[in-house]
N, C-alpha and C positions, 0 to 999 in steps of 0.2 A: 504493500499500500504505499503510495506517495501522497505527500501532503504538500500543497503548492499554495504559497502565499501570493496573493495577487492584489495589486494595487490599481484603482481606477474603475472598478465596478461600482455603479451607482443606483441600478435599478433592476428589475426582473429581466428586463431585455439583455442587460449585460450578462447576467448569469446564464441565460439561455444561449447567448452567443459562445460563451466559454464552454458550456456543455456540448454544443454542437461541434465546435472545433476539437474538443477531446474525443468525441465519439468517432470523428472522422480519421483519427490516427490508427485505430484498430479496435478489435473486439474487446469489450470490457467485462470484467467481473463485478466492478463497483464503480459508481460515479456519484458524487454528491458535491454540488457547488453551493457554497454558502455566502450570500450577500452580507450577512451579519458578521461573520467571522473573516471576511475578505479572503477566502480559501477555497480550494477544491481538494477533494479527496479522490483518488483514482486508483484503480488496479486494473492493469491491462492483462489480457490472457497471454500476450507475448511481451518480450522485453522491448520497451520503448524508451530511448535514451532521454535523460533529463534535457539535454540541449535540443532535442526535437520537440519536446513538450514546450520549453521555454520559447522557441522560435515561433511555434504555432500560435501561442497565446499572444506573444507580442505583435505578430503579424496583424492580428484583429484589433490592436490598439490599447491592449493593457500591459501593464508592467509586472514581471514576475520578480518577486523580491527574494524567494528562496524555494527550493524544493528539498524536502526531507524524505 
């Protein structure tokens, strides 16, 4: 499970955009995007690099602060 701290999400449309982008990277076991916590929790079925995740989220206009 990866926890991604995201800066710049301000509404439900933002969380939906992040969800959609993460879903496009590969099959998921788990996904939860929280506006309240400015984060996303994601578990992919295959290994997706942190760099790929960071680039995907930043390409749609949000800043990734950290991935744990």
